[in-house]
Each structure stands twice: as C-alpha cells, then as structure tokens.
C-alpha positions in Angstrom: -10.3 26.9 -14.2 -9.3 27.0 -10.4 -11.1 26.6 -7.1 -14.3 25.0 -8.7 -14.5 22.1 -6.0 -14.6 22.3 -2.4 -11.5 22.5 -0.4 -10.5 19.5 1.8 -8.5 20.9 4.7 -6.3 18.0 5.7 -5.1 18.0 9.3 -2.4 15.8 10.8 -2.9 12.2 10.5 -1.2 8.9 11.4 1.4 7.5 9.2 3.3 4.3 9.8 6.7 2.9 9.1 8.3 -0.5 9.8 11.6 -1.2 11.5 13.3 -4.6 11.5 15.3 -5.8 14.2 18.7 -7.9 14.4 20.6 -9.7 17.0 18.8 -12.7 17.5 20.6 -16.1 17.4 17.0 -17.8 16.7 14.8 -16.0 14.8 11.7 -18.0 15.9 10.4 -15.6 18.5 7.6 -17.1 20.7 6.7 -14.3 23.1 7.1 -10.6 23.5 6.8 -8.2 26.4 7.1 -4.3 27.2 7.8 -3.9 30.9 6.8 -0.9 33.0 9.6 1.2 31.4 8.8 0.1 27.9 11.9 -2.1 27.6 11.1 -4.9 25.1 11.8 -8.5 26.0 11.6 -11.4 23.2 11.3 -15.0 24.3 13.1 -17.3 21.6 13.6 -21.0 21.3 17.3 -20.2 22.3 16.9 -17.8 25.1 15.8 -14.4 26.2 16.7 -11.4 24.4 16.2 -7.6 25.1 16.2 -4.8 22.8 18.8 -2.2 23.1 19.9 0.5 20.8 17.6 -0.8 17.9 19.3 -4.4 18.4 18.4 -7.4 20.4 21.0 -8.7 22.7 21.0 -11.7 25.1 19.6 -11.0 28.3 22.0 -11.5 31.3 24.8 -13.1 29.2 22.8 -16.0 27.9 21.9 -17.1 31.6 18.5 -18.2 30.1 19.3 -20.3 26.9 16.3 -22.5 26.7 12.9 -22.1 24.9 11.1 -19.3 26.4 7.5 -19.9 25.8 5.8 -17.2 28.0 6.6 -13.8 29.6 4.7 -11.9 32.3 4.9 -8.5 34.2 4.6 -8.2 37.9 3.1 -5.2 39.6 6.6 -4.3 41.0 8.2 -4.4 37.4 9.6 -8.1 37.9 9.4 -10.0 34.8 8.5 -13.6 35.0 10.0 -15.9 32.2 8.9 -19.5 31.4 11.8 -21.5 30.3 10.7 -25.1 29.6 9.3 -26.3 32.9 10.8 -23.5 35.0 10.0 -19.9 36.0 12.7 -17.3 36.3 12.3 -13.8 37.7 14.1 -10.8 36.2 14.2 -7.6 38.0 16.8 -4.9 37.3 20.1 -6.7 36.6 19.3 -9.9 38.6 17.7 -13.1 37.6 16.5 -15.6 40.0 15.2 -19.2 39.3 11.9 -19.5 41.1 10.3 -22.8 40.7 10.2 -25.8 38.4 7.0 -27.9 37.2 6.3 -31.2 36.3 5.3 -30.3 32.6 6.1 -27.5 30.1 4.7 -24.2 30.9 2.4 -22.7 28.4 1.3 -19.3 29.8 1.8 -17.2 32.8 -1.0 -14.4 34.0 -0.5 -12.1 37.1 -4.1 -11.3 38.5 -5.8 -10.8 41.9 -2.7 -10.7 43.6 -1.3 -14.0 42.4 0.8 -15.8 39.7 -1.2 -17.9 37.6 0.8 -20.8 35.7 -0.7 -22.9 33.0 1.3 -26.0 32.1 0.4 -28.8 29.9 -1.1 -30.9 32.5 -2.0 -28.4 35.3 -3.1 -24.9 36.4 -1.4 -23.5 39.4 -2.3 -20.3 41.2 0.5 -19.2 43.8 1.7 -16.3 45.6 4.5 -13.9 44.1 7.2 -15.9 46.0 5.7 -19.2 44.6 5.6 -20.8 48.0 2.0 -21.1 48.7 -0.3 -22.5 46.0 -4.2 -21.8 46.3 -4.8 -24.0 43.3 -3.2 -26.9 41.8 -5.4 -28.7 39.5 -5.0 -31.3 36.8 -6.7 -30.2 33.5 -9.6 -31.8 32.0 -10.0 -32.3 28.4 -6.5 -32.8 27.3 -3.3 -30.4 27.3 -3.4 -26.9 28.2 -3.5 -24.2 25.5 -4.4 -20.9 26.7 -5.1 -19.0 30.0 -7.2 -15.8 30.9 -7.6 -14.4 34.2 -9.2 -11.1 35.5 -10.6 -9.8 38.6 -14.0 -11.5 38.0 -13.2 -14.5 35.7 -10.8 -17.2 34.7 -10.8 -19.6 31.9 -8.5 -22.2 30.5 -8.7 -23.5 27.1 -7.6 -27.3 26.5 -7.5 -29.3 23.5 -11.3 -30.1 23.9 -13.0 -27.5 25.4 -13.2 -24.2 27.6 -12.9 -24.7 31.5 -13.2 -22.5 34.6 -12.7 -23.2 38.2 -15.7 -23.3 40.4 -16.9 -23.2 44.0 -15.0 -23.6 47.1 -13.4 -26.8 46.4 -12.0 -25.3 43.0 -13.8 -27.9 40.9 -13.7 -27.6 37.1 -16.7 -26.6 35.1 -16.4 -27.1 31.4 -18.0 -25.3 28.4 -18.3 -27.4 25.4 -19.8 -26.6 21.8 -22.2 -29.7 21.8 -23.9 -28.2 24.9 -23.7 -24.5 24.2 -23.5 -22.0 21.4 -19.9 -22.1 21.8 -18.2 -22.1 18.3 -16.7 -25.6 17.6 -13.3 -24.1 16.3 -10.3 -25.2 18.3 -9.4 -22.5 20.7 -5.7 -21.0 20.2 -5.6 -18.0 22.7 -7.5 -16.3 25.5 -7.6 -12.7 26.7 -9.9 -10.4 28.6 -10.7 -6.8 27.5 -11.0 -3.9 29.7 -14.8 -4.6 29.9 -14.3 -8.1 31.2 -15.5 -9.9 27.9 -13.5 -13.1 27.1 -11.8 -12.8 23.7 -11.1 -16.1 22.3 -8.7 -16.7 19.3 -9.8 -19.8 17.3 -8.7 -21.4 14.4 -11.7 -19.8 12.6 -11.0 -16.3 13.9 -11.7 -14.0 16.8 -14.7 -14.6 19.2 -16.1 -12.5 21.9 -18.0 -14.4 24.9 -20.2 -12.4 27.4 -19.2 -15.0 30.3 -22.7 -16.2 30.3 -24.4 -17.6 27.1 -23.5 -15.1 24.2 -20.9 -15.9 21.7 -20.0 -13.2 18.7 -17.8 -14.1 15.8 -17.1 -12.6 12.5 -20.5 -13.9 11.2 -22.1 -11.5 13.7 -19.6 -8.8 14.0 -18.0 -8.3 10.7 -14.9 -6.4 11.9 -13.5 -9.4 13.6 -11.0 -11.4 11.9 -11.9 -14.7 10.2 -8.4 -16.1 10.2 -6.7 -18.0 12.9 -6.1 -15.9 16.0 -3.0 -16.9 18.1 -2.9 -13.9 20.5 -5.2 -10.8 21.3 -3.9 -7.8 22.8 -5.1 -4.3 23.7 -3.8 -0.6 23.9 -5.4 2.0 26.3 -7.0 3.8 23.4 -9.6 1.4 22.4 -7.5 -0.4 19.9 -7.4 -4.4 19.5 -4.6 -6.2 18.0 -4.8 -9.9 16.8 -2.0 -12.2 16.1 -3.2 -14.1 12.9 -1.7 -16.0 10.1 -2.2 -13.1 7.7 -0.3 -10.6 9.6 -1.3 -8.3 12.6 -5.0 -7.3 12.3 -5.7 -4.1 14.0 -9.4 -3.1 14.9 -10.4 0.2 16.1 -13.6 2.3 15.6 -15.2 -0.6 13.6 -12.5 -0.8 11.2 -9.9 -3.7 10.6 -6.6 -3.0 9.1 -3.9 -5.7 8.2 -0.3 -5.4 8.6 1.1 -8.4 6.6 4.5 -9.8 5.4 6.8 -8.5 3.9 5.8 -4.8 4.1 5.0 -4.5 7.9 6.0 -7.9 9.4 9.0 -10.5 8.8 6.4 -13.4 8.2 2.6 -13.5 8.0 2.0 -15.8 10.9 2.3 -13.8 14.0 3.3 -15.6 17.3 2.9 -12.8 19.7 2.3 -8.9 19.7 3.4 -6.3 22.2 1.8 -2.7 21.9 2.8 0.5 23.5 -0.2 1.9 25.7 -0.9 4.5 23.4 -0.8 2.4 20.3 2.4 4.2 18.8 4.3 1.2 18.2 3.2 -2.3 17.5 5.7 -5.1 18.1 5.3 -8.2 16.0 6.9 -11.6 16.8 7.2 -14.3 14.1 9.3 -17.3 13.2 11.5 -14.8 11.1 12.2 -12.3 13.9 10.5 -9.3 15.1 9.5 -6.1 13.5 8.1 -2.7 14.8 5.2 -0.8 13.2 5.7 2.9 14.3 3.1 5.4 14.1 3.8 9.3 13.8 1.6 12.2 12.8 2.2 14.2 9.6 0.5 16.1 7.1 0.0 15.7 3.4 2.4 18.8 2.8 5.1 17.1 4.9 4.5 13.8 3.2 4.9 15.5 -0.1 8.2 17.1 1.0 9.6 13.7 2.2 8.6 12.1 -1.2 10.3 15.0 -3.2 13.6 14.0 -1.0 13.0 10.2 -1.9 12.7 10.9 -5.6 15.8 13.0 -5.8 17.7 10.3 -3.8 16.5 7.2 -5.7 14.4 7.7 -8.8 16.3 10.4 -11.0 18.4 9.1 -14.0 19.9 11.9 -16.3 16.8 13.9 -15.7 14.3 11.2 -16.2 11.9 9.9 -13.3 11.7 6.2 -12.9 11.3 3.2 -10.8 14.1 1.7 -9.0 15.3 -1.9 -8.9 16.2 -3.1 -5.5 17.7 -6.1 -3.8 16.5 -7.7 -0.5 14.2 -4.8 -0.1 17.1 -2.4 0.5 16.3 0.9 -1.4 20.1 1.8 -1.0 21.1 -1.5 -2.9 19.7 -0.7 -6.2 19.6 1.3 -9.3 17.4 3.4 -11.3 15.5 1.3 -13.9 15.0 2.2 -17.8 11.5 1.4 -19.0 9.3 1.4 -22.1 7.6 4.6 -20.7 10.3 6.9 -19.3 8.7 9.8 -21.2 5.3 9.2 -19.8 6.3 8.9 -16.2 8.9 11.9 -16.4 5.9 13.8 -17.8 3.8 13.1 -14.9 6.8 14.2 -12.4 7.1 17.5 -14.7 3.3 18.2 -14.2 3.4 17.4 -10.5 6.2 19.9 -10.1 4.7 22.5 -12.4 1.6 22.3 -10.4 3.7 22.7 -7.3 5.3 25.8 -8.7 2.1 27.4 -9.6 0.6 26.6 -6.2 3.6 27.7 -4.2 6.0 29.8 -6.1 8.8 27.5 -4.9 11.8 27.9 -7.1 12.9 24.5 -6.1 9.9 22.9 -7.9 10.5 25.0 -11.2 14.0 23.7 -11.3 12.9 19.9 -10.7 10.4 20.6 -13.7 13.0 22.2 -16.0 15.3 19.2 -15.5 12.4 16.6 -16.5 11.5 19.0 -19.7 15.1 18.8 -20.9 14.9 15.0 -20.6 11.7 14.9 -22.4 13.0 17.1 -25.1 15.7 14.9 -25.7 13.4 12.0 -26.4 12.0 14.1 -29.1 15.3 14.8 -30.8 17.3 11.6 -30.4 15.6 9.7 -33.1 16.6 11.8 -35.8 12.9 11.4 -37.3 11.0 14.7 -37.3 8.1 14.2 -34.7 9.0 10.7 -33.8 9.6 10.4 -30.1 11.8 7.6 -28.4 10.4 5.7 -25.5 13.8 5.9 -23.6 17.4 6.5 -23.8 20.4 4.5 -22.5 24.1 5.0 -22.6 27.3 3.1 -22.5 27.7 1.5 -19.2 24.0 1.4 -18.4 21.9 -1.8 -18.2 21.3 -3.4 -21.6 23.5 -1.2 -23.7 24.6 -2.8 -26.8 22.6 -6.1 -26.1 21.2 -6.1 -29.8 17.6 -5.6 -29.2 16.1 -4.7 -32.4 14.0 -2.0 -30.8 17.1 0.0 -29.6 18.8 2.1 -32.0 22.2 4.0 -32.1 22.2 7.7 -32.2 25.9 8.7 -32.9 24.9 12.4 -32.6 23.7 12.0 -29.0 26.2 9.2 -28.3 23.4 6.9 -26.9 20.8 4.3 -27.9 17.3 5.2 -28.1 14.1 3.0 -27.9 11.3 2.9 -30.7 8.0 1.2 -31.0 6.7 4.4 -29.3 3.0 4.1 -28.4 0.0 6.4 -27.5 1.0 6.2 -23.9 4.2 8.3 -24.7 2.3 10.6 -26.6 -0.3 11.2 -24.2 2.3 11.7 -21.7 4.1 14.2 -23.7 1.2 16.3 -24.6 0.1 16.1 -20.9 3.5 17.2 -19.3 4.7 19.7 -21.9 1.4 21.5 -22.1 1.1 22.0 -18.3 4.7 23.2 -18.2 4.1 25.5 -20.9 1.2 27.3 -19.3 2.7 27.3 -15.8 6.4 27.5 -15.9 8.1 28.0 -19.3 10.0 31.1 -20.2 9.9 32.3 -23.8 12.9 30.1 -24.8 11.3 26.9 -23.4 7.8 27.9 -25.0 9.6 27.9 -28.3 11.4 24.7 -27.8 8.2 23.0 -26.6 6.1 24.4 -29.3 8.6 23.1 -32.0 8.6 19.6 -30.3 5.0 19.1 -30.1 4.1 20.5 -33.3 6.6 18.2 -34.9 4.8 15.3 -33.3 1.5 16.4 -34.4 2.8 16.9 -37.9 4.2 13.6 -37.8 1.1 12.0 -37.0 -1.0 13.9 -39.6 1.5 13.1 -42.3 1.5 9.4 -41.6 -2.2 8.8 -41.6 -2.7 9.5 -37.8 0.0 6.8 -37.0 3.4 7.0 -35.5 6.0 5.6 -38.1 9.1 4.1 -36.8 12.7 4.1 -38.2 12.0 1.0 -40.1 9.1 2.7 -42.0 6.5 0.7 -40.2 3.5 2.0 -38.0 4.1 1.3 -34.2 1.8 -1.3 -32.6 -0.4 1.1 -30.6 -0.2 4.5 -31.8 -3.2 4.8 -34.1 -5.4 7.7 -34.1 -6.7 6.9 -37.7 -10.3 7.7 -38.3 -10.8 4.9 -40.5 -9.5 2.3 -38.1 -11.2 3.8 -35.0 -14.6 4.3 -36.7 -14.6 1.3 -39.0 -12.3 -1.4 -38.0 -13.7 -3.5 -35.1 -10.2 -4.7 -34.1 -9.8 -1.2 -32.4 -13.0 -1.3 -30.6 -10.9 -1.0 -27.3 -9.0 2.0 -28.2 -11.8 3.7 -30.2 -12.8 6.0 -27.4 -9.6 6.7 -25.5 -7.7 7.1 -28.8 -10.3 9.6 -30.2 -9.9 11.6 -26.9 -6.1 11.6 -27.2 -6.0 13.1 -30.8 -8.5 15.8 -30.0 -6.1 16.7 -27.1 -3.2 16.8 -29.2 -4.9 19.0 -31.9 -6.0 21.4 -29.1 -2.7 21.7 -27.4 -1.1 22.2 -30.8 -3.4 25.1 -31.7 -3.0 26.5 -28.2 0.8 26.9 -28.4 1.2 27.7 -31.9 -2.0 29.6 -33.1 -1.8 27.7 -36.3 -5.2 27.6 -38.0 -4.5 24.1 -39.6 -4.7 22.6 -36.1 -8.2 24.1 -35.3 -9.3 23.1 -38.7 -8.5 19.4 -38.2 -9.8 19.6 -34.6 -13.3 20.9 -35.9 -13.2 18.3 -38.7 -12.7 15.5 -36.3 -15.6 16.8 -34.2 -18.0 17.0 -37.0 -16.8 14.8 -39.8 -15.3 11.9 -37.9 -17.7 12.3 -34.8 -14.7 11.8 -32.4 -16.9 13.2 -29.5 -19.3 10.4 -29.9 -16.4 7.8 -29.9 -15.2 9.2 -26.7 -18.5 9.7 -24.8 -18.3 6.1 -23.4 -14.6 5.6 -24.0 -14.2 3.3 -21.1 -14.5 -0.2 -21.9 -16.0 -2.1 -19.0 -13.5 -5.0 -18.7 -14.0 -6.4 -15.2 -11.0 -4.1 -14.0 -8.7 -6.0 -16.1 -6.8 -3.4 -18.1 -5.8 -0.1 -16.3 -3.3 1.3 -18.9 -6.1 3.0 -20.7 -7.6 4.3 -17.4 -4.5 6.3 -16.5 -4.3 7.6 -20.2 -7.9 8.6 -20.2 -7.8 10.8 -17.1 -4.5 12.4 -18.3 -6.1 13.0 -21.8 -9.2 14.5 -20.2 -7.3 17.1 -18.2 -5.1 17.8 -21.0 -8.3 18.7 -23.3 -10.4 20.5 -20.8 -8.0 22.7 -19.4 -8.2 24.4 -22.7 -11.5 23.6 -24.2 -14.1 26.4 -23.5 -17.0 25.3 -25.8 -19.8 24.1 -23.3 -21.3 21.7 -25.5 -18.2 19.9 -26.2 -17.1 20.1 -22.6 -20.4 18.3 -21.6 -19.6 15.4 -23.8 -16.2 15.1 -22.5 -17.4 15.3 -18.9 -20.2 12.9 -19.7 -17.4 10.4 -20.7 -15.4 11.3 -17.7 -18.4 10.7 -15.2 -19.1 7.3 -16.9 -15.5 6.3 -16.4 -15.2 7.6 -12.8 -18.4 5.7 -11.8 -16.6 2.5 -12.9 -13.3 3.4 -11.5 -14.1 5.1 -8.4 -14.1 1.6 -6.5 -10.3 1.7 -7.0 -9.8 4.9 -4.7 -7.1 6.0 -7.0 -6.2 9.4 -5.8 -5.2 10.8 -9.4 -8.3 9.9 -10.8 -10.2 11.3 -7.7 -8.8 14.7 -7.9 -8.9 15.1 -11.8 -12.7 14.3 -11.3 -13.1 16.9 -8.7 -11.2 19.5 -10.6 -13.0 19.0 -13.7 -16.6 18.6 -12.4 -16.7 20.8 -9.3 -18.2 17.9 -7.3 -16.2 17.1 -4.4 -18.5 14.3 -2.7 -15.8 11.7 -3.3 -12.6 13.7 -2.5 -12.6 12.1 1.0 -11.7 8.7 -0.7 -8.8 10.2 -2.5 -7.4 11.9 0.5 -7.6 8.7 2.6 -5.6 7.0 -0.3 -2.9 9.7 -0.4 -2.9 9.3 3.6 -2.6 5.6 3.3 0.4 5.5 0.6 3.4 4.3 2.7 6.6 6.2 2.7 8.3 3.0 1.9 7.2 2.4 -1.7 9.2 -0.9 -2.3 7.2 -3.7 -3.9 7.2 -6.3 -1.2 5.9 -9.8 -1.6 2.3 -9.8 -0.2 0.0 -12.8 0.0 -3.4 -11.2 0.8 -5.1 -14.3 -0.4 -4.4 -15.8 2.9 -7.2 -13.5 4.4 -10.7 -15.0 4.9 -12.5 -11.7 5.1 -11.8 -10.6 1.3 -14.3 -10.9 -1.2 -13.5 -12.4 -4.8 -14.8 -11.5 -8.2 -15.0 -13.7 -11.0 -16.2 -11.6 -13.9 -12.5 -11.6 -15.1 -13.1 -15.0 -16.2 -15.2 -13.7 -19.1 -12.1 -12.0 -20.3 -10.0 -15.1 -19.8 -8.1 -13.4 -16.8 -7.6 -14.8 -13.4 -10.2 -13.8 -10.6 -9.4 -11.0 -8.3 -10.6 -9.0 -5.2 -14.0 -7.4 -5.5 -12.8 -4.4 -3.7 -9.4 -2.6 -3.7 -7.4 -2.9 -0.4 -6.2 0.2 1.2 -2.8 1.3 0.0 -0.8 0.3 2.8 -2.2 -3.2 2.8 -0.9 -4.1 -0.5 1.8 -3.1 -3.1 1.5 0.4 -4.4 1.8 0.9 -8.1 1.2 3.5 -10.7 -2.3 4.5 -11.9 -1.8 1.9 -14.8 -1.7 -1.1 -12.5 -4.4 -3.1 -10.8 -5.3 -2.7 -7.3 -7.4 -5.7 -7.2 -4.6 -8.2 -7.2 -4.3 -10.1 -3.8 -0.9 -11.1 -4.1 2.3 -9.8 -5.8 5.8 -10.4 -6.2 8.8 -8.8 -4.8 10.4 -6.3 -7.2 11.5 -2.7 -7.4 10.5 0.5 -5.8 7.7 2.8 -7.0 8.5 6.3 -7.6 6.7 8.9 -5.4 5.0 10.5 -8.3 2.2 8.3 -7.7 1.5 10.6 -4.5 2.9 14.0 -5.9 0.9 14.2 -9.0 -2.7 14.0 -7.4 -1.5 15.9 -4.3 -0.4 19.0 -6.5 -3.3 18.9 -8.6 -5.5 19.0 -5.8 -3.6 21.9 -4.3 -3.5 23.9 -7.6 -7.1 23.3 -8.1 -7.9 24.2 -4.5 -9.3 20.8 -3.8 -6.7 20.1 -1.0 -5.9 22.8 1.6 -3.2 22.7 4.1 
C-alpha cells in the first residue's frame, strides 16, 4: 500500500533560530541601529553598545554612559546618537559631541539632506553640522512622542494629536480625531513605508494613513496587528515588522507571524527592531536584552537529519526515546526524563526509523530502530508476568529510584524497577511500533522475539477478560477491551470506539505475525458477534477539542489495522471512521494525522497543511513560557465550558508561535509554562511516513 496519494515535492524553505546576546550592563535596550556595514548598535539606559563577536561591548570605552533614546544613520555612514539632551556623532573610531538641546531628545530622522530632531518640547531641522537650523518650532498638543519624515511629508505625534509643518512660515497644522476619521487611539510611533504612506503605531494597533483622508486599521485590514505598536520598520523585500507588546509581528504577503517570548525574544514588549535589508536577521530590543531571529534555507530532509542528531545527543536513555528536562532553557543543562509512556514514545521513534530504513535503505536508521526494539522488548519481560508490559524502567542512580511509589516494582532479575498500571496507550504503541519494524526491518531472530512478545500480550488480554491485569491481580485503569464493558456499560462511552479499534488491530497483528487461527477466529467474532466495526465507525467523541490522547491513539491504531486489512467492506468502515475523525481534527494541522489520512485514503488535498506544519516546527523544541493570550488578534472558543474545561483558542496557532508538543497534546492553549524539551519524533514520524508512502518527495 504505497504511493496511493499524490507526492508533495518539498523545495527549500525558510527556517528560523534564535540567538541571545550578552555583555549589556543594562538589559533595557531602547533603540537599535544597523549601520551601512551591518554593524549593530544598541542604545541602553546606561550607554551605547556595539555587537562584536556575538557579544555586546561598550562603544568607545564607555564615553557614552547615559540614556541612549534614539539612533540615526546619516548618508556617509555616521551614526547619530541621542543621549539625554545632546547628540553625538560616531564615525569609525571617533566620537564627537555635536549639540545640546533644552529638553530630552525623543527621536532623530535623516531626510531631505537634513537632520530632524524631535525633543519633548520642539521640532528642530538642521544641517548635518547642526549649525544652521531651518526649523525650530515649539510643539503643539503636549510633549513629542514620535517623528516621521520622507521626501514629501513630515509628521510629529504629540500626546494629543498628529501635526505637520505647513507653508512658508513653517506653521503647524494639526489632525485631530474629533475633526477627522483619524482613530482616537494614542499614537506611539510613526514611520513612512516605501510607497510614502504613513504607518502609525497606536495603543490599539497599526494604522495606515494615505496623507489625505483615509485611515486603515485592523478592522479594515485584518493582517494589521491589534496590539500596541511601538515601532514599525521595513526590509527591502516587502516585509513589515511591528514592535508590539506581544512580540515582533512580521507581515508579508498578507500573513502576520508573531515572534514572542520566550522562544524568540527575551520579553514580549518590544522597544525597537532592526532588520537586515533582506530580512534574514531580525534584531529585537526589550527590557531584558536583545535577541536575533535568524532565517536560513533548508529542506525537509535536511531538517530530518538535524533532528536525528538532536535525538541522539539529548533524548536517548538506555535505548528509550524520551523528552528531556532542562534548566534555564538550556538543552545542555538537563537530563532525559522517565515517563508513564516510555514504551509508546519509543515505539513511535522505532516506527519513524523503520519507515526511514524502508524508504532510503540507510543502515543508520536500521541500527537506531534495532536499539529501540531492544528497549521495548525489555518492557515486555521485566515484569515477570507473561504478556504484561511495563510502562517504564529505571535503575539505581536514576531519578526516583527506590522512592517507594507503589506503582514501581523491583525486578531482581533485571536489576531495576519497573512501572505498572499499564494503559491502552502502551499497548497501542507496542503493536504499532513492533508490527512496523517486523514487516520492514526485522531479521528472523527478531521476528521470533517480536512474535513471542506480541502474542503473549494478546494472550494475556484474552485470558483476563480483555483487560490488562497488574502484579496485584487487579485490572489496570484504562486498558479495557472487554465487549461487555464497551458495548453495554455507559461509563466506557468515551473509550467504546477507540478501544474497539485497538483490539481489532491487536488481533490482526497477532494473526499476521503468527498465523495462528485462534486470533483470526476471535477477530471475526469481534467483527460479527460483538459489532466492533460499528463501535469504531464514529470513534471520535466530539469533545470541544479538550482531550487529545485518544486522537493520537486512534490514528496510530488505524494505521496498524489498515496496513494489514484487505477486506474492502471492513476497510470502508474503518476509513469512514478515519474521515469523521480527520474532519474534526484537521483544524489542528497535526502533521502525523495529516500524513496518515493521506496515506490511507489516497486523498492529498490537505497535505499542504501538514507540510506547512513540518516546516514550522522549530529546531529548538524547548517548552518555553508563552503568553499568546496577550494577542488581540486571536479568536477564543467557549465550547469547552460544556465539558467543564477552560476556554481555549478557536484555531491552532502555527507551530513556531506556540510550544511544540506530541500529538496527544492540545494545540489550542494560548499560554503554557516553561518545562522540558520535546523529542523530535514529533517531526520524524510524520516525515518518514510521508516519505515511505510517497506523499512527500525531496
């Protein structure tokens, strides 16, 4: 069952990484400037700094130590820096104090062959030597806030309104909301774009003014930010960058992306932005320092290789694939975690490497899959109970060992502790990963081991009335495939469909690898007598997108079953269930669900969304603190209240604008806390399924 869907030939695309800079005595950075040689200057409350060898150093041995509020580049490469009430020129290795003014300088603009200086009280236009003023006007409407000048227009924003100089006598003309269509929001920043339109940043978002009578904001142009905009800058490729209180907002081709704290910037409120002309580097100034968002080009295959390296370095523990706990967002400062579902997540990694080996023939992939299989086989043996699999194992010296947790049990034979209370998650993962490895990678010895392990699990389930029974003789909480419970006990309504799907997969795999008729007989019995296909035909409980564990299990179980099932009538029912589930889940843009749906249905109309998600998944998979609830452009859902859950976002954010999680996590949470680092299987499994089934080409 390969090449049944169309192939998406992915070309090179932009990917981004963050870099944080050190060396600032004062982390609050007011202003940034890239000079003509792409040298970065940072104006802080305690002086001027330049970036050198990836670290900020004081400019000119601390000769500028005051509050640097504004920076400006002159045509000859000179940098003008406003320190309090005075302006200094910086060129090469020299610094020169040029002039002092009566009040604090707010902004500096070089335009029309002059230097325009906005102070709290005045607007001054002077020559480059600052000896001959052509304008020296006291402001109207309160203190100065922002200045914008181009070849045709000039505006000053004060506390009360927008002003421009008019006529031969340089008189003020004022634009006020009460006498125009100008928005009433307080202006925070001004800038002209390359077309000569005024870009005004206000407390209620970005505004475009045509210099006559038309004002456009987010109510008219949906792509414009709604959050306060403190600066607006442009690259030479049509990109617009907004400094907001919810991070850097980047608008291009009608789409706005947000780069927010802590993944991309040190703090959500952005004071200033500097951008490389081609947009390849975005520098963001905050009260907590400066970061760079660096764009490079890559391919999906190159990204997969990089994630493979990352897993090897940070996410393998005794053959198991796991998340990593980290401190201070430092991946090097952490350790691999032990979880409730080490078997499930290792199985997903094994499957990814198995598909990779089948698609490419690379021995490296085979070796990694073998390593994971050995770890999974240990889980099936360590309990000492035939067919009962452990969730995880831990050894002396590892976190939690010997802490007395009642679910952890000693295994003298294997010199470790193992965790019980094993769930349906683990079994779904084992049958998924083992069966794929069995068909695509295993040698005869490994097939024998896998056959023994899986058939023992199936026999244990059958012999214990379709439950898993723990070391204490009690059924585990969630591992229930009992037809009496699923068909007749309403307390199992949520599991009725998904657990029916799982059991059919278990029996199908067991028959496939063993050829034992007893499994086929039971399989047929659950189809006819117990009507499990009718249970699973609408297995997805429409739960306002509050529970995602069963979503992951359902897609894995569906692939497990349909890889082996050839009966078209039964396939039709399972595919009906898949389509029902997919239509509900497609809003998540979950790449694993997307490629499984495309592979099994032969329909590729949604594959672009899955590819977009793979492209968006950042290389840095650390769970940063995020506060997307600050954004005013997001739509909230309240259906969750019917399930006694908190409201969440109506639509899933792009993967690089939120924390990246496994497919059993929610993409609709606006905020999330700092934590560990996700393992890259979230990328590798959908990518290699796509490559194997011919959905993704390179």
